[in-house]
C-alpha positions as CSV (number, residue, x, y, z in Angstrom):
1,M,57.6,155.8,191.6
2,F,59.2,154.8,194.9
3,S,62.9,155.1,195.7
4,T,64.9,152.1,196.9
5,G,65.1,153.6,200.4
6,Q,61.3,153.9,200.6
7,I,60.8,150.3,199.5
8,I,63.3,149.0,202.0
9,F,61.7,151.0,204.8
10,A,58.2,149.8,203.8
11,L,59.4,146.1,203.8
12,L,61.2,146.5,207.1
13,F,58.1,148.3,208.6
14,I,55.8,145.5,207.5
15,V,58.1,142.8,209.0
16,V,58.6,144.5,212.3
17,F,54.9,145.4,212.6
18,A,53.9,141.8,211.9
19,I,56.3,140.5,214.5
20,A,55.0,143.0,217.1
21,I,51.4,142.0,216.4
22,V,52.2,138.3,216.7
23,F,54.2,138.9,219.9
24,T,51.4,141.0,221.4
25,Y,48.7,138.5,220.4
26,R,50.5,135.6,222.0
27,K,51.0,137.6,225.2
28,D,47.2,138.4,225.4
29,K,45.9,135.1,224.1
30,K,44.7,133.8,227.5
31,L,43.1,137.1,228.4
32,H,41.2,137.3,225.1
33,A,40.0,133.7,225.5
34,K,38.6,134.6,228.9
35,N,37.0,137.9,228.0
36,Y,35.6,137.2,224.5
37,K,34.1,133.8,224.9
38,G,30.8,134.4,222.9
39,V,32.3,136.7,220.2
40,K,32.3,134.0,217.6
41,W,28.5,133.7,217.9
42,V,28.1,137.4,217.3
43,G,30.3,137.1,214.2
44,I,28.3,134.2,212.9
45,F,25.0,136.0,213.6
46,F,26.3,139.1,211.7
47,V,27.4,137.1,208.7
48,V,24.0,135.3,208.6
49,F,22.2,138.6,208.9
50,I,24.1,140.1,206.0
51,I,23.4,137.0,203.9
52,I,19.7,137.3,204.8
53,L,19.7,141.0,203.8
54,F,21.2,140.1,200.4
55,C,18.6,137.4,199.9
56,I,15.8,139.8,200.7
57,K,17.3,142.4,198.3
58,H,17.5,139.7,195.5
59,I,13.9,138.6,196.1
60,V,12.5,142.1,196.2
61,K,14.5,143.1,193.1
62,N,12.9,140.3,191.1
């Protein structure tokens, strides 16, 4: 389905992309910690909200 060259390119692309993402994240780590302090609470609230919606759906369905 894929040629050997395409597979090699895909693997190299994934490795280089992952390295670039890690390098960029480490560079911006302090800035993210400063600007996004309360983001974890928003994420927790979102997950709880989705769970509540599924519970309501289950209750109404029965």
